PQR file of N, CA, C, O and H, with PARSE charges and radii, in Angstrom:
ATOM      1  N   UNK A   1     145.230 106.567  78.727 -0.4000 1.5000
ATOM      2  CA  UNK A   1     146.081 107.711  78.438 -0.0000 2.0000
ATOM      3  C   UNK A   1     147.073 107.332  77.346  0.5500 1.7000
ATOM      4  O   UNK A   1     147.803 106.350  77.480 -0.5500 1.4000
ATOM      5  N   UNK A   2     147.099 108.083  76.303 -0.4000 1.5000
ATOM      6  CA  UNK A   2     148.004 107.809  75.190 -0.0000 2.0000
ATOM      7  C   UNK A   2     149.402 108.336  75.504  0.5500 1.7000
ATOM      8  O   UNK A   2     149.571 109.415  76.071 -0.5500 1.4000
ATOM      9  H   UNK A   2     146.506 108.881  76.194  0.4000 1.0000
ATOM     10  N   UNK A   3     150.384 107.548  75.122 -0.4000 1.5000
ATOM     11  CA  UNK A   3     151.764 107.955  75.323 -0.0000 2.0000
ATOM     12  C   UNK A   3     152.233 108.793  74.145  0.5500 1.7000
ATOM     13  O   UNK A   3     151.836 108.561  73.003 -0.5500 1.4000
ATOM     14  H   UNK A   3     150.247 106.671  74.662  0.4000 1.0000
ATOM     15  N   UNK A   4     153.067 109.750  74.432 -0.4000 1.5000
ATOM     16  CA  UNK A   4     153.658 110.547  73.370 -0.0000 2.0000
ATOM     17  C   UNK A   4     154.879 109.821  72.834  0.5500 1.7000
ATOM     18  O   UNK A   4     155.445 108.961  73.509 -0.5500 1.4000
ATOM     19  H   UNK A   4     153.390 109.939  75.359  0.4000 1.0000
ATOM     20  N   UNK A   5     155.281 110.167  71.628 -0.4000 1.5000
ATOM     21  CA  UNK A   5     156.419 109.517  70.994 -0.0000 2.0000
ATOM     22  C   UNK A   5     157.686 109.689  71.831  0.5500 1.7000
ATOM     23  O   UNK A   5     158.500 108.768  71.909 -0.5500 1.4000
ATOM     24  H   UNK A   5     154.821 110.866  71.080  0.4000 1.0000
ATOM     25  N   UNK A   6     157.864 110.849  72.454 -0.4000 1.5000
ATOM     26  CA  UNK A   6     159.052 111.085  73.276 -0.0000 2.0000
ATOM     27  C   UNK A   6     159.082 110.139  74.474  0.5500 1.7000
ATOM     28  O   UNK A   6     160.149 109.670  74.871 -0.5500 1.4000
ATOM     29  H   UNK A   6     157.204 111.597  72.390  0.4000 1.0000
ATOM     30  N   UNK A   7     157.914 109.858  75.050 -0.4000 1.5000
ATOM     31  CA  UNK A   7     157.847 108.925  76.175 -0.0000 2.0000
ATOM     32  C   UNK A   7     158.163 107.505  75.717  0.5500 1.7000
ATOM     33  O   UNK A   7     158.809 106.741  76.433 -0.5500 1.4000
ATOM     34  H   UNK A   7     157.048 110.239  74.728  0.4000 1.0000
ATOM     35  N   UNK A   8     157.705 107.164  74.526 -0.4000 1.5000
ATOM     36  CA  UNK A   8     157.958 105.826  73.998 -0.0000 2.0000
ATOM     37  C   UNK A   8     159.440 105.669  73.683  0.5500 1.7000
ATOM     38  O   UNK A   8     160.001 104.594  73.892 -0.5500 1.4000
ATOM     39  H   UNK A   8     157.180 107.785  73.944  0.4000 1.0000
ATOM     40  N   UNK A   9     160.081 106.718  73.187 -0.4000 1.5000
ATOM     41  CA  UNK A   9     161.505 106.643  72.867 -0.0000 2.0000
ATOM     42  C   UNK A   9     162.357 106.387  74.118  0.5500 1.7000
ATOM     43  O   UNK A   9     163.464 105.860  74.014 -0.5500 1.4000
ATOM     44  H   UNK A   9     159.626 107.591  73.017  0.4000 1.0000
ATOM     45  N   UNK A  10     161.849 106.754  75.288 -0.4000 1.5000
ATOM     46  CA  UNK A  10     162.573 106.513  76.535 -0.0000 2.0000
ATOM     47  C   UNK A  10     162.427 105.079  77.020  0.5500 1.7000
ATOM     48  O   UNK A  10     163.104 104.675  77.965 -0.5500 1.4000
ATOM     49  H   UNK A  10     160.949 107.183  75.372  0.4000 1.0000
ATOM     50  N   UNK A  11     161.554 104.307  76.386 -0.4000 1.5000
ATOM     51  CA  UNK A  11     161.340 102.916  76.766 -0.0000 2.0000
ATOM     52  C   UNK A  11     162.393 102.031  76.095  0.5500 1.7000
ATOM     53  O   UNK A  11     162.942 102.385  75.051 -0.5500 1.4000
ATOM     54  H   UNK A  11     161.004 104.635  75.618  0.4000 1.0000
ATOM     55  N   UNK A  12     162.665 100.879  76.707 -0.4000 1.5000
ATOM     56  CA  UNK A  12     163.564  99.915  76.085 -0.0000 2.0000
ATOM     57  C   UNK A  12     162.795  99.143  75.015  0.5500 1.7000
ATOM     58  O   UNK A  12     161.565  99.185  74.970 -0.5500 1.4000
ATOM     59  H   UNK A  12     162.219 100.592  77.555  0.4000 1.0000
ATOM     60  N   UNK A  13     163.525  98.443  74.160 -0.4000 1.5000
ATOM     61  CA  UNK A  13     162.866  97.633  73.129 -0.0000 2.0000
ATOM     62  C   UNK A  13     161.957  96.584  73.759  0.5500 1.7000
ATOM     63  O   UNK A  13     160.863  96.326  73.257 -0.5500 1.4000
ATOM     64  H   UNK A  13     164.524  98.409  74.197  0.4000 1.0000
ATOM     65  N   UNK A  14     162.400  95.986  74.843 -0.4000 1.5000
ATOM     66  CA  UNK A  14     161.587  94.981  75.527 -0.0000 2.0000
ATOM     67  C   UNK A  14     160.286  95.561  76.046  0.5500 1.7000
ATOM     68  O   UNK A  14     159.233  94.931  75.949 -0.5500 1.4000
ATOM     69  H   UNK A  14     163.288  96.195  75.251  0.4000 1.0000
ATOM     70  N   UNK A  15     160.361  96.753  76.593 -0.4000 1.5000
ATOM     71  CA  UNK A  15     159.148  97.414  77.093 -0.0000 2.0000
ATOM     72  C   UNK A  15     158.207  97.756  75.949  0.5500 1.7000
ATOM     73  O   UNK A  15     156.990  97.628  76.078 -0.5500 1.4000
ATOM     74  H   UNK A  15     161.217  97.264  76.672  0.4000 1.0000
ATOM     75  N   UNK A  16     158.771  98.188  74.834 -0.4000 1.5000
ATOM     76  CA  UNK A  16     157.936  98.520  73.675 -0.0000 2.0000
ATOM     77  C   UNK A  16     157.263  97.261  73.131  0.5500 1.7000
ATOM     78  O   UNK A  16     156.076  97.278  72.808 -0.5500 1.4000
ATOM     79  H   UNK A  16     159.761  98.291  74.729  0.4000 1.0000
ATOM     80  N   UNK A  17     158.019  96.177  73.031 -0.4000 1.5000
ATOM     81  CA  UNK A  17     157.439  94.927  72.536 -0.0000 2.0000
ATOM     82  C   UNK A  17     156.323  94.433  73.460  0.5500 1.7000
ATOM     83  O   UNK A  17     155.309  93.916  72.991 -0.5500 1.4000
ATOM     84  H   UNK A  17     158.984  96.163  73.293  0.4000 1.0000
ATOM     85  N   UNK A  18     156.511  94.592  74.763 -0.4000 1.5000
ATOM     86  CA  UNK A  18     155.476  94.207  75.724 -0.0000 2.0000
ATOM     87  C   UNK A  18     154.244  95.098  75.548  0.5500 1.7000
ATOM     88  O   UNK A  18     153.113  94.615  75.601 -0.5500 1.4000
ATOM     89  H   UNK A  18     157.335  95.012  75.143  0.4000 1.0000
ATOM     90  N   UNK A  19     154.464  96.389  75.340 -0.4000 1.5000
ATOM     91  CA  UNK A  19     153.354  97.319  75.135 -0.0000 2.0000
ATOM     92  C   UNK A  19     152.601  96.987  73.850  0.5500 1.7000
ATOM     93  O   UNK A  19     151.378  97.119  73.792 -0.5500 1.4000
ATOM     94  H   UNK A  19     155.382  96.781  75.297  0.4000 1.0000
ATOM     95  N   UNK A  20     153.331  96.556  72.820 -0.4000 1.5000
ATOM     96  CA  UNK A  20     152.689  96.150  71.568 -0.0000 2.0000
ATOM     97  C   UNK A  20     151.801  94.943  71.801  0.5500 1.7000
ATOM     98  O   UNK A  20     150.668  94.898  71.319 -0.5500 1.4000
ATOM     99  H   UNK A  20     154.324  96.449  72.867  0.4000 1.0000
ATOM    100  N   UNK A  21     152.310  93.960  72.540 -0.4000 1.5000
ATOM    101  CA  UNK A  21     151.497  92.780  72.846 -0.0000 2.0000
ATOM    102  C   UNK A  21     150.247  93.157  73.643  0.5500 1.7000
ATOM    103  O   UNK A  21     149.157  92.649  73.380 -0.5500 1.4000
ATOM    104  H   UNK A  21     153.230  93.996  72.931  0.4000 1.0000
ATOM    105  N   UNK A  22     150.417  94.052  74.619 -0.4000 1.5000
ATOM    106  CA  UNK A  22     149.278  94.502  75.415 -0.0000 2.0000
ATOM    107  C   UNK A  22     148.263  95.235  74.552  0.5500 1.7000
ATOM    108  O   UNK A  22     147.056  95.050  74.712 -0.5500 1.4000
ATOM    109  H   UNK A  22     151.302  94.465  74.833  0.4000 1.0000
ATOM    110  N   UNK A  23     148.749  96.065  73.638 -0.4000 1.5000
ATOM    111  CA  UNK A  23     147.853  96.816  72.759 -0.0000 2.0000
ATOM    112  C   UNK A  23     147.081  95.871  71.836  0.5500 1.7000
ATOM    113  O   UNK A  23     145.889  96.068  71.600 -0.5500 1.4000
ATOM    114  H   UNK A  23     149.729  96.215  73.508  0.4000 1.0000
ATOM    115  N   UNK A  24     147.754  94.855  71.320 -0.4000 1.5000
ATOM    116  CA  UNK A  24     147.079  93.885  70.455 -0.0000 2.0000
ATOM    117  C   UNK A  24     145.975  93.162  71.222  0.5500 1.7000
ATOM    118  O   UNK A  24     144.877  92.957  70.705 -0.5500 1.4000
ATOM    119  H   UNK A  24     148.723  94.695  71.511  0.4000 1.0000
ATOM    120  N   UNK A  25     146.280  92.778  72.457 -0.4000 1.5000
ATOM    121  CA  UNK A  25     145.292  92.068  73.269 -0.0000 2.0000
ATOM    122  C   UNK A  25     144.097  92.979  73.574  0.5500 1.7000
ATOM    123  O   UNK A  25     142.945  92.556  73.480 -0.5500 1.4000
ATOM    124  H   UNK A  25     147.172  92.944  72.877  0.4000 1.0000
ATOM    125  N   UNK A  26     144.384  94.229  73.941 -0.4000 1.5000
ATOM    126  CA  UNK A  26     143.300  95.159  74.234 -0.0000 2.0000
ATOM    127  C   UNK A  26     142.475  95.435  72.981  0.5500 1.7000
ATOM    128  O   UNK A  26     141.250  95.532  73.053 -0.5500 1.4000
ATOM    129  H   UNK A  26     145.320  94.572  74.017  0.4000 1.0000
ATOM    130  N   UNK A  27     143.137  95.561  71.836 -0.4000 1.5000
ATOM    131  CA  UNK A  27     142.422  95.796  70.590 -0.0000 2.0000
ATOM    132  C   UNK A  27     141.482  94.627  70.271  0.5500 1.7000
ATOM    133  O   UNK A  27     140.348  94.830  69.838 -0.5500 1.4000
ATOM    134  H   UNK A  27     144.133  95.482  71.778  0.4000 1.0000
ATOM    135  N   UNK A  28     141.965  93.423  70.487 -0.4000 1.5000
ATOM    136  CA  UNK A  28     141.126  92.237  70.273 -0.0000 2.0000
ATOM    137  C   UNK A  28     139.886  92.305  71.160  0.5500 1.7000
ATOM    138  O   UNK A  28     138.766  92.079  70.704 -0.5500 1.4000
ATOM    139  H   UNK A  28     142.887  93.258  70.838  0.4000 1.0000
ATOM    140  N   UNK A  29     140.107  92.621  72.433 -0.4000 1.5000
ATOM    141  CA  UNK A  29     138.983  92.692  73.375 -0.0000 2.0000
ATOM    142  C   UNK A  29     137.999  93.797  72.996  0.5500 1.7000
ATOM    143  O   UNK A  29     136.788  93.611  73.109 -0.5500 1.4000
ATOM    144  H   UNK A  29     141.017  92.805  72.804  0.4000 1.0000
ATOM    145  N   UNK A  30     138.506  94.937  72.550 -0.4000 1.5000
ATOM    146  CA  UNK A  30     137.630  96.033  72.152 -0.0000 2.0000
ATOM    147  C   UNK A  30     136.812  95.662  70.914  0.5500 1.7000
ATOM    148  O   UNK A  30     135.624  95.975  70.830 -0.5500 1.4000
ATOM    149  H   UNK A  30     139.490  95.088  72.459  0.4000 1.0000
ATOM    150  N   UNK A  31     137.448  95.001  69.967 -0.4000 1.5000
ATOM    151  CA  UNK A  31     136.719  94.578  68.765 -0.0000 2.0000
ATOM    152  C   UNK A  31     135.639  93.565  69.122  0.5500 1.7000
ATOM    153  O   UNK A  31     134.544  93.583  68.561 -0.5500 1.4000
ATOM    154  H   UNK A  31     138.413  94.746  70.035  0.4000 1.0000
ATOM    155  N   UNK A  32     135.961  92.682  70.063 -0.4000 1.5000
ATOM    156  CA  UNK A  32     134.986  91.687  70.504 -0.0000 2.0000
ATOM    157  C   UNK A  32     133.808  92.389  71.173  0.5500 1.7000
ATOM    158  O   UNK A  32     132.654  92.040  70.923 -0.5500 1.4000
ATOM    159  H   UNK A  32     136.851  92.667  70.520  0.4000 1.0000
ATOM    160  N   UNK A  33     134.093  93.373  72.020 -0.4000 1.5000
ATOM    161  CA  UNK A  33     133.026  94.134  72.672 -0.0000 2.0000
ATOM    162  C   UNK A  33     132.196  94.902  71.648  0.5500 1.7000
ATOM    163  O   UNK A  33     130.976  95.002  71.783 -0.5500 1.4000
ATOM    164  H   UNK A  33     135.031  93.656  72.223  0.4000 1.0000
ATOM    165  N   UNK A  34     132.857  95.447  70.620 -0.4000 1.5000
ATOM    166  CA  UNK A  34     132.162  96.192  69.583 -0.0000 2.0000
ATOM    167  C   UNK A  34     131.142  95.288  68.887  0.5500 1.7000
ATOM    168  O   UNK A  34     129.980  95.655  68.713 -0.5500 1.4000
ATOM    169  H   UNK A  34     133.848  95.366  70.510  0.4000 1.0000
ATOM    170  N   UNK A  35     131.602  94.105  68.495 -0.4000 1.5000
ATOM    171  CA  UNK A  35     130.730  93.175  67.765 -0.0000 2.0000
ATOM    172  C   UNK A  35     129.574  92.683  68.624  0.5500 1.7000
ATOM    173  O   UNK A  35     128.490  92.417  68.104 -0.5500 1.4000
ATOM    174  H   UNK A  35     132.546  93.806  68.637  0.4000 1.0000
ATOM    175  N   UNK A  36     129.784  92.559  69.912 -0.4000 1.5000
ATOM    176  CA  UNK A  36     128.726  92.080  70.790 -0.0000 2.0000
ATOM    177  C   UNK A  36     127.854  93.226  71.309  0.5500 1.7000
ATOM    178  O   UNK A  36     126.901  92.992  72.053 -0.5500 1.4000
ATOM    179  H   UNK A  36     130.664  92.776  70.334  0.4000 1.0000
ATOM    180  N   UNK A  37     128.180  94.473  70.918 -0.4000 1.5000
ATOM    181  CA  UNK A  37     127.373  95.610  71.309 -0.0000 2.0000
ATOM    182  C   UNK A  37     127.610  96.090  72.733  0.5500 1.7000
ATOM    183  O   UNK A  37     126.779  96.815  73.280 -0.5500 1.4000
ATOM    184  H   UNK A  37     128.954  94.663  70.314  0.4000 1.0000
ATOM    185  N   UNK A  38     128.719  95.705  73.343 -0.4000 1.5000
ATOM    186  CA  UNK A  38     128.993  96.080  74.725 -0.0000 2.0000
ATOM    187  C   UNK A  38     130.017  97.199  74.858  0.5500 1.7000
ATOM    188  O   UNK A  38     130.307  97.631  75.974 -0.5500 1.4000
ATOM    189  H   UNK A  38     129.394  95.116  72.898  0.4000 1.0000
ATOM    190  N   UNK A  39     130.566  97.674  73.757 -0.4000 1.5000
ATOM    191  CA  UNK A  39     131.606  98.698  73.816 -0.0000 2.0000
ATOM    192  C   UNK A  39     130.985 100.046  74.152  0.5500 1.7000
ATOM    193  O   UNK A  39     130.060 100.500  73.478 -0.5500 1.4000
ATOM    194  H   UNK A  39     130.330  97.323  72.851  0.4000 1.0000
ATOM    195  N   UNK A  40     131.504 100.684  75.205 -0.4000 1.5000
ATOM    196  CA  UNK A  40     130.981 101.971  75.639 -0.0000 2.0000
ATOM    197  C   UNK A  40     131.833 103.135  75.136  0.5500 1.7000
ATOM    198  O   UNK A  40     131.301 104.204  74.836 -0.5500 1.4000
ATOM    199  H   UNK A  40     132.255 100.315  75.752  0.4000 1.0000
ATOM    200  N   UNK A  41     133.141 102.942  75.042 -0.4000 1.5000
ATOM    201  CA  UNK A  41     134.046 104.021  74.658 -0.0000 2.0000
ATOM    202  C   UNK A  41     134.658 103.716  73.286  0.5500 1.7000
ATOM    203  O   UNK A  41     135.699 103.067  73.185 -0.5500 1.4000
ATOM    204  H   UNK A  41     133.574 102.074  75.287  0.4000 1.0000
ATOM    205  N   UNK A  42     133.993 104.194  72.241 -0.4000 1.5000
ATOM    206  CA  UNK A  42     134.435 103.918  70.873 -0.0000 2.0000
ATOM    207  C   UNK A  42     135.733 104.643  70.533  0.5500 1.7000
ATOM    208  O   UNK A  42     136.484 104.199  69.665 -0.5500 1.4000
ATOM    209  H   UNK A  42     133.147 104.721  72.322  0.4000 1.0000
ATOM    210  N   UNK A  43     135.996 105.749  71.206 -0.4000 1.5000
ATOM    211  CA  UNK A  43     137.212 106.507  70.914 -0.0000 2.0000
ATOM    212  C   UNK A  43     138.461 105.764  71.359  0.5500 1.7000
ATOM    213  O   UNK A  43     139.552 106.045  70.863 -0.5500 1.4000
ATOM    214  H   UNK A  43     135.385 106.110  71.911  0.4000 1.0000
ATOM    215  N   UNK A  44     138.326 104.830  72.277 -0.4000 1.5000
ATOM    216  CA  UNK A  44     139.491 104.071  72.762 -0.0000 2.0000
ATOM    217  C   UNK A  44     140.137 103.286  71.626  0.5500 1.7000
ATOM    218  O   UNK A  44     141.356 103.119  71.612 -0.5500 1.4000
ATOM    219  H   UNK A  44     137.440 104.601  72.680  0.4000 1.0000
ATOM    220  N   UNK A  45     139.352 102.809  70.686 -0.4000 1.5000
ATOM    221  CA  UNK A  45     139.900 102.060  69.556 -0.0000 2.0000
ATOM    222  C   UNK A  45     140.821 102.956  68.739  0.5500 1.7000
ATOM    223  O   UNK A  45     141.920 102.539  68.372 -0.5500 1.4000
ATOM    224  H   UNK A  45     138.361 102.946  70.698  0.4000 1.0000
ATOM    225  N   UNK A  46     140.392 104.172  68.450 -0.4000 1.5000
ATOM    226  CA  UNK A  46     141.207 105.102  67.670 -0.0000 2.0000
ATOM    227  C   UNK A  46     142.503 105.443  68.410  0.5500 1.7000
ATOM    228  O   UNK A  46     143.582 105.451  67.817 -0.5500 1.4000
ATOM    229  H   UNK A  46     139.499 104.511  68.748  0.4000 1.0000
ATOM    230  N   UNK A  47     142.387 105.722  69.700 -0.4000 1.5000
ATOM    231  CA  UNK A  47     143.563 106.057  70.508 -0.0000 2.0000
ATOM    232  C   UNK A  47     144.537 104.885  70.524  0.5500 1.7000
ATOM    233  O   UNK A  47     145.747 105.074  70.398 -0.5500 1.4000
ATOM    234  H   UNK A  47     141.511 105.716  70.182  0.4000 1.0000
ATOM    235  N   UNK A  48     144.014 103.687  70.677 -0.4000 1.5000
ATOM    236  CA  UNK A  48     144.854 102.501  70.737 -0.0000 2.0000
ATOM    237  C   UNK A  48     145.559 102.240  69.413  0.5500 1.7000
ATOM    238  O   UNK A  48     146.722 101.840  69.407 -0.5500 1.4000
ATOM    239  H   UNK A  48     143.031 103.533  70.779  0.4000 1.0000
ATOM    240  N   UNK A  49     144.881 102.459  68.297 -0.4000 1.5000
ATOM    241  CA  UNK A  49     145.507 102.288  66.976 -0.0000 2.0000
ATOM    242  C   UNK A  49     146.673 103.250  66.798  0.5500 1.7000
ATOM    243  O   UNK A  49     147.728 102.870  66.290 -0.5500 1.4000
ATOM    244  H   UNK A  49     143.935 102.785  68.302  0.4000 1.0000
ATOM    245  N   UNK A  50     146.480 104.488  67.216 -0.4000 1.5000
ATOM    246  CA  UNK A  50     147.557 105.479  67.093 -0.0000 2.0000
ATOM    247  C   UNK A  50     148.734 105.137  67.994  0.5500 1.7000
ATOM    248  O   UNK A  50     149.891 105.274  67.599 -0.5500 1.4000
ATOM    249  H   UNK A  50     145.623 104.797  67.629  0.4000 1.0000
ATOM    250  N   UNK A  51     148.431 104.691  69.204 -0.4000 1.5000
ATOM    251  CA  UNK A  51     149.494 104.313  70.131 -0.0000 2.0000
ATOM    252  C   UNK A  51     150.290 103.133  69.567  0.5500 1.7000
ATOM    253  O   UNK A  51     151.519 103.115  69.637 -0.5500 1.4000
ATOM    254  H   UNK A  51     147.491 104.580  69.526  0.4000 1.0000
ATOM    255  N   UNK A  52     149.587 102.161  69.017 -0.4000 1.5000
ATOM    256  CA  UNK A  52     150.220 100.990  68.406 -0.0000 2.0000
ATOM    257  C   UNK A  52     151.146 101.424  67.267  0.5500 1.7000
ATOM    258  O   UNK A  52     152.263 100.924  67.137 -0.5500 1.4000
ATOM    259  H   UNK A  52     148.589 102.176  68.961  0.4000 1.0000
ATOM    260  N   UNK A  53     150.668 102.358  66.447 -0.4000 1.5000
ATOM    261  CA  UNK A  53     151.474 102.859  65.331 -0.0000 2.0000
ATOM    262  C   UNK A  53     152.718 103.584  65.847  0.5500 1.7000
ATOM    263  O   UNK A  53     153.791 103.477  65.253 -0.5500 1.4000
ATOM    264  H   UNK A  53     149.760 102.764  66.552  0.4000 1.0000
ATOM    265  N   UNK A  54     152.576 104.315  66.944 -0.4000 1.5000
ATOM    266  CA  UNK A  54     153.739 105.000  67.522 -0.0000 2.0000
ATOM    267  C   UNK A  54     154.788 103.998  67.987  0.5500 1.7000
ATOM    268  O   UNK A  54     155.982 104.204  67.771 -0.5500 1.4000
ATOM    269  H   UNK A  54     151.705 104.402  67.426  0.4000 1.0000
ATOM    270  N   UNK A  55     154.348 102.916  68.623 -0.4000 1.5000
ATOM    271  CA  UNK A  55     155.298 101.880  69.056 -0.0000 2.0000
ATOM    272  C   UNK A  55     156.074 101.334  67.863  0.5500 1.7000
ATOM    273  O   UNK A  55     157.299 101.221  67.902 -0.5500 1.4000
ATOM    274  H   UNK A  55     153.378 102.749  68.798  0.4000 1.0000
ATOM    275  N   UNK A  56     155.349 101.002  66.813 -0.4000 1.5000
ATOM    276  CA  UNK A  56     156.000 100.446  65.626 -0.0000 2.0000
ATOM    277  C   UNK A  56     156.940 101.454  64.975  0.5500 1.7000
ATOM    278  O   UNK A  56     158.003 101.083  64.478 -0.5500 1.4000
ATOM    279  H   UNK A  56     154.354 101.094  66.781  0.4000 1.0000
ATOM    280  N   UNK A  57     156.550 102.726  64.978 -0.4000 1.5000
ATOM    281  CA  UNK A  57     157.380 103.769  64.387 -0.0000 2.0000
ATOM    282  C   UNK A  57     158.692 103.915  65.135  0.5500 1.7000
ATOM    283  O   UNK A  57     159.750 104.031  64.516 -0.5500 1.4000
ATOM    284  H   UNK A  57     155.686 103.026  65.381  0.4000 1.0000
ATOM    285  N   UNK A  58     158.633 103.911  66.454 -0.4000 1.5000
ATOM    286  CA  UNK A  58     159.853 104.050  67.251 -0.0000 2.0000
ATOM    287  C   UNK A  58     160.762 102.844  67.044  0.5500 1.7000
ATOM    288  O   UNK A  58     161.979 102.998  66.937 -0.5500 1.4000
ATOM    289  H   UNK A  58     157.774 103.817  66.957  0.4000 1.0000
ATOM    290  N   UNK A  59     160.189 101.656  66.986 -0.4000 1.5000
ATOM    291  CA  UNK A  59     161.012 100.469  66.721 -0.0000 2.0000
ATOM    292  C   UNK A  59     161.683 100.567  65.357  0.5500 1.7000
ATOM    293  O   UNK A  59     162.856 100.218  65.218 -0.5500 1.4000
ATOM    294  H   UNK A  59     159.201 101.531  67.073  0.4000 1.0000
ATOM    295  N   UNK A  60     160.956 101.034  64.357 -0.4000 1.5000
ATOM    296  CA  UNK A  60     161.519 101.171  63.013 -0.0000 2.0000
ATOM    297  C   UNK A  60     162.615 102.233  62.986  0.5500 1.7000
ATOM    298  O   UNK A  60     163.632 102.058  62.314 -0.5500 1.4000
ATOM    299  H   UNK A  60     160.004 101.317  64.471  0.4000 1.0000
ATOM    300  N   UNK A  61     162.417 103.322  63.707 -0.4000 1.5000
ATOM    301  CA  UNK A  61     163.459 104.352  63.794 -0.0000 2.0000
ATOM    302  C   UNK A  61     164.745 103.761  64.359  0.5500 1.7000
ATOM    303  O   UNK A  61     165.839 104.059  63.881 -0.5500 1.4000
ATOM    304  H   UNK A  61     161.591 103.464  64.253  0.4000 1.0000
ATOM    305  N   UNK A  62     164.602 102.927  65.376 -0.4000 1.5000
ATOM    306  CA  UNK A  62     165.778 102.305  65.986 -0.0000 2.0000
ATOM    307  C   UNK A  62     166.461 101.341  65.035  0.5500 1.7000
ATOM    308  O   UNK A  62     167.689 101.268  64.993 -0.5500 1.4000
ATOM    309  H   UNK A  62     163.713 102.685  65.765  0.4000 1.0000
ATOM    310  N   UNK A  63     165.665 100.596  64.268 -0.4000 1.5000
ATOM    311  CA  UNK A  63     166.244  99.684  63.277 -0.0000 2.0000
ATOM    312  C   UNK A  63     167.047 100.464  62.240  0.5500 1.7000
ATOM    313  O   UNK A  63     168.168 100.087  61.899 -0.5500 1.4000
ATOM    314  H   UNK A  63     164.667 100.655  64.302  0.4000 1.0000
ATOM    315  N   UNK A  64     166.471 101.538  61.748 -0.4000 1.5000
ATOM    316  CA  UNK A  64     167.152 102.342  60.732 -0.0000 2.0000
ATOM    317  C   UNK A  64     168.415 102.990  61.286  0.5500 1.7000
ATOM    318  O   UNK A  64     169.425 103.074  60.587 -0.5500 1.4000
ATOM    319  H   UNK A  64     165.560 101.844  62.024  0.4000 1.0000
ATOM    320  N   UNK A  65     168.367 103.445  62.522 -0.4000 1.5000
ATOM    321  CA  UNK A  65     169.546 104.046  63.147 -0.0000 2.0000
ATOM    322  C   UNK A  65     170.653 103.010  63.299  0.5500 1.7000
ATOM    323  O   UNK A  65     171.824 103.318  63.076 -0.5500 1.4000
ATOM    324  H   UNK A  65     167.547 103.377  63.090  0.4000 1.0000
ATOM    325  N   UNK A  66     170.292 101.783  63.679 -0.4000 1.5000
ATOM    326  CA  UNK A  66     171.289 100.725  63.826 -0.0000 2.0000
ATOM    327  C   UNK A  66     171.915 100.381  62.480  0.5500 1.7000
ATOM    328  O   UNK A  66     173.122 100.150  62.398 -0.5500 1.4000
ATOM    329  H   UNK A  66     169.341 101.533  63.860  0.4000 1.0000
ATOM    330  N   UNK A  67     171.105 100.344  61.426 -0.4000 1.5000
ATOM    331  CA  UNK A  67     171.633 100.069  60.086 -0.0000 2.0000
ATOM    332  C   UNK A  67     172.589 101.164  59.645  0.5500 1.7000
ATOM    333  O   UNK A  67     173.624 100.881  59.041 -0.5500 1.4000
ATOM    334  H   UNK A  67     170.125 100.531  61.493  0.4000 1.0000
ATOM    335  N   UNK A  68     172.255 102.400  59.940 -0.4000 1.5000
ATOM    336  CA  UNK A  68     173.098 103.529  59.574 -0.0000 2.0000
ATOM    337  C   UNK A  68     174.448 103.459  60.285  0.5500 1.7000
ATOM    338  O   UNK A  68     175.487 103.734  59.685 -0.5500 1.4000
ATOM    339  H   UNK A  68     171.415 102.630  60.431  0.4000 1.0000
ATOM    340  N   UNK A  69     174.427 103.090  61.557 -0.4000 1.5000
ATOM    341  CA  UNK A  69     175.671 102.955  62.315 -0.0000 2.0000
ATOM    342  C   UNK A  69     176.528 101.839  61.726  0.5500 1.7000
ATOM    343  O   UNK A  69     177.744 101.991  61.604 -0.5500 1.4000
ATOM    344  H   UNK A  69     173.583 102.866  62.045  0.4000 1.0000
ATOM    345  N   UNK A  70     175.904 100.719  61.361 -0.4000 1.5000
ATOM    346  CA  UNK A  70     176.649  99.616  60.767 -0.0000 2.0000
ATOM    347  C   UNK A  70     177.267 100.028  59.441  0.5500 1.7000
ATOM    348  O   UNK A  70     178.407  99.666  59.151 -0.5500 1.4000
ATOM    349  H   UNK A  70     174.917 100.595  61.460  0.4000 1.0000
ATOM    350  N   UNK A  71     176.534 100.775  58.640 -0.4000 1.5000
ATOM    351  CA  UNK A  71     177.069 101.232  57.348 -0.0000 2.0000
ATOM    352  C   UNK A  71     178.243 102.168  57.553  0.5500 1.7000
ATOM    353  O   UNK A  71     179.234 102.088  56.827 -0.5500 1.4000
ATOM    354  H   UNK A  71     175.608 101.069  58.876  0.4000 1.0000
ATOM    355  N   UNK A  72     178.145 103.056  58.534 -0.4000 1.5000
ATOM    356  CA  UNK A  72     179.244 103.989  58.810 -0.0000 2.0000
ATOM    357  C   UNK A  72     180.493 103.250  59.302  0.5500 1.7000
ATOM    358  O   UNK A  72     181.614 103.609  58.943 -0.5500 1.4000
ATOM    359  H   UNK A  72     177.340 103.121  59.124  0.4000 1.0000
ATOM    360  N   UNK A  73     180.292 102.226  60.118 -0.4000 1.5000
ATOM    361  CA  UNK A  73     181.420 101.430  60.604 -0.0000 2.0000
ATOM    362  C   UNK A  73     182.076 100.672  59.455  0.5500 1.7000
ATOM    363  O   UNK A  73     183.300 100.550  59.397 -0.5500 1.4000
ATOM    364  H   UNK A  73     179.381 101.934  60.409  0.4000 1.0000
ATOM    365  N   UNK A  74     181.248 100.160  58.538 -0.4000 1.5000
ATOM    366  CA  UNK A  74     181.781  99.436  57.388 -0.0000 2.0000
ATOM    367  C   UNK A  74     182.557 100.373  56.463  0.5500 1.7000
ATOM    368  O   UNK A  74     183.557  99.966  55.873 -0.5500 1.4000
ATOM    369  H   UNK A  74     180.254 100.259  58.585  0.4000 1.0000
ATOM    370  N   UNK A  75     182.111 101.615  56.330 -0.4000 1.5000
ATOM    371  CA  UNK A  75     182.791 102.585  55.497 -0.0000 2.0000
ATOM    372  C   UNK A  75     184.125 103.008  56.104  0.5500 1.7000
ATOM    373  O   UNK A  75     185.069 103.318  55.377 -0.5500 1.4000
ATOM    374  H   UNK A  75     181.298 101.946  56.809  0.4000 1.0000
ATOM    375  N   UNK A  76     184.204 103.021  57.423 -0.4000 1.5000
ATOM    376  CA  UNK A  76     185.433 103.424  58.111 -0.0000 2.0000
ATOM    377  C   UNK A  76     186.540 102.383  57.986  0.5500 1.7000
ATOM    378  O   UNK A  76     187.721 102.711  58.106 -0.5500 1.4000
ATOM    379  H   UNK A  76     183.438 102.769  58.014  0.4000 1.0000
ATOM    380  N   UNK A  77     186.172 101.165  57.752 -0.4000 1.5000
ATOM    381  CA  UNK A  77     187.166 100.081  57.685 -0.0000 2.0000
ATOM    382  C   UNK A  77     187.878 100.028  56.379  0.5500 1.7000
ATOM    383  O   UNK A  77     188.739  99.171  56.180 -0.5500 1.4000
ATOM    384  H   UNK A  77     185.214 100.898  57.655  0.4000 1.0000
TER
END
């Protein structure tokens, strides 16, 4: 089941990083199954790639928001 961006935004950074690691591991296993001809659900790779991209997008949004807050604090001083 793919997570929506809103659900990912409710996760902590630690949870997102753990999900990224899990997605990388699953992607490796799926690619290995693909090459050995044992993969049954080819659509899972596409879903997993999109989910992985969503995790990275949410992390980047948080980085940019933190930078913006720091810039605003620096401007106030």
